[in-house]
C-alpha positions as CSV (number, residue, x, y, z in Angstrom):
1,M,25.5,64.3,134.2
2,N,25.4,60.6,133.3
3,V,24.0,58.1,135.8
4,T,24.2,54.4,135.0
5,C,22.0,51.7,136.5
6,P,24.1,49.4,138.7
7,Y,21.7,46.5,137.8
8,C,21.4,46.5,134.0
9,H,24.1,49.1,133.2
10,R,21.8,51.2,131.1
11,P,21.7,55.0,131.4
12,A,19.2,56.3,134.0
13,K,16.9,59.2,133.0
14,L,16.1,62.3,135.0
15,V,12.4,62.3,135.9
16,T,10.1,64.2,138.2
17,G,8.2,63.0,141.3
18,V,5.1,62.6,139.1
19,D,6.9,59.5,137.6
20,I,8.0,58.0,140.8
21,Y,5.4,59.0,143.3
22,P,2.2,60.0,141.4
23,H,0.2,59.8,144.6
24,R,2.5,62.3,146.5
25,P,1.7,65.9,145.5
26,D,4.5,67.1,147.8
27,L,7.1,65.3,145.7
28,V,5.9,66.2,142.2
29,R,8.6,68.9,141.8
30,N,11.4,66.8,143.1
31,L,13.9,65.2,140.6
32,F,14.9,61.5,140.5
33,W,17.2,59.4,138.5
34,R,15.3,56.3,137.2
35,C,16.1,53.2,135.2
36,A,12.7,52.3,133.8
37,P,13.6,48.7,132.8
38,C,14.8,47.9,136.3
39,G,12.6,50.1,138.3
40,A,15.6,51.3,140.2
41,Y,15.7,55.0,141.2
42,C,17.1,57.5,143.6
43,G,16.3,61.1,144.5
44,C,18.4,64.1,143.8
45,H,19.9,66.8,146.1
46,Q,17.7,69.8,145.9
47,K,19.0,73.1,144.5
48,H,21.8,74.0,146.9
49,P,25.1,75.8,146.3
50,Q,26.9,72.9,147.9
51,F,25.5,70.5,145.3
52,S,24.6,70.8,141.7
53,P,23.0,74.1,140.9
54,A,20.4,72.2,138.8
55,G,19.5,69.9,141.6
56,T,20.4,66.8,139.7
57,T,23.1,65.3,141.9
58,P,22.0,61.8,143.0
59,L,21.4,61.3,146.7
60,G,23.0,57.9,146.5
61,R,23.0,54.9,144.2
62,L,20.0,53.8,142.2
63,A,18.1,51.3,144.3
64,N,15.7,48.5,143.4
65,A,12.9,47.5,145.7
66,E,15.1,45.2,147.8
67,L,17.7,47.9,148.4
68,R,15.2,50.6,149.1
69,R,13.7,48.3,151.8
70,E,17.1,47.6,153.3
71,K,18.0,51.4,153.3
72,R,14.7,52.1,155.1
73,R,15.6,49.5,157.7
74,A,19.2,50.9,158.1
75,H,17.9,54.4,158.6
76,E,15.2,53.2,161.1
77,A,17.9,51.4,163.1
78,F,20.7,54.0,162.9
79,D,19.0,57.5,162.8
80,P,17.6,57.3,166.3
81,L,21.2,57.2,167.7
82,W,21.9,60.7,166.6
83,K,18.3,62.1,166.4
84,S,17.7,61.2,170.0
85,G,20.8,63.0,171.1
86,E,22.3,59.8,172.4
87,M,25.4,60.6,170.2
88,P,26.2,63.7,168.2
89,R,25.6,63.1,164.5
90,T,29.3,63.2,163.5
91,E,30.2,60.9,166.3
92,A,27.4,58.4,165.3
93,Y,28.7,58.3,161.7
94,Q,32.3,57.8,162.9
95,W,31.1,55.0,165.1
96,L,29.1,53.4,162.2
97,A,32.0,53.8,159.8
98,D,34.3,51.9,162.2
99,Q,31.7,49.2,162.7
100,I,31.0,48.5,159.0
101,G,34.6,49.0,157.9
102,V,34.3,52.0,155.6
103,S,35.8,55.5,155.9
104,V,33.6,58.1,157.5
105,V,33.7,60.0,154.1
106,N,32.0,57.0,152.5
107,C,29.7,56.2,155.3
108,H,26.3,57.2,153.8
109,I,23.4,54.8,153.8
110,G,22.4,56.1,150.4
111,M,25.7,54.7,149.0
112,L,25.5,51.2,150.6
113,D,24.4,48.0,149.0
114,V,22.0,45.5,150.6
115,D,24.8,43.8,152.6
116,G,26.1,47.2,153.8
117,C,22.6,48.2,155.0
118,K,22.2,44.9,156.8
119,A,25.6,45.5,158.4
120,V,24.2,48.8,159.7
121,V,21.2,47.1,161.3
122,A,23.5,44.4,162.9
123,A,25.9,47.0,164.2
124,V,23.1,49.0,165.9
125,K,21.6,45.9,167.4
126,G,25.0,44.9,168.7
127,L,25.3,48.4,170.4
128,Q,21.9,48.0,171.9
129,R,22.8,44.6,173.3
130,K,25.9,46.0,174.9
131,A,23.9,48.8,176.5
132,A,21.3,46.4,177.9
């Protein structure tokens, strides 16, 4: 598998959690794609028959510090909608896809750019204002 950095267009390398999170013993066995020159990285799906048997399929796009921050914010805003039971998960993702103008198949925070993540936060805030 070849993963290319979206920032510098260099090939990313497969590394372990030791390289990304040396202070997290719980992540040392996990695999990540990393572009060392940019500092961009993303995790991999763990071994699972639905994904790569080697566990090397990226969870999303490589992300620099800014994008990782915005992804966290997007998840913090969006995930409570379905984790709280307010909406079933599939319904929440369909709603989000409609709000941000992507197909539900492509509606994954891991695949969004900074603007897409900000759109997630804005959509959820809009929903909260309507409910208030």
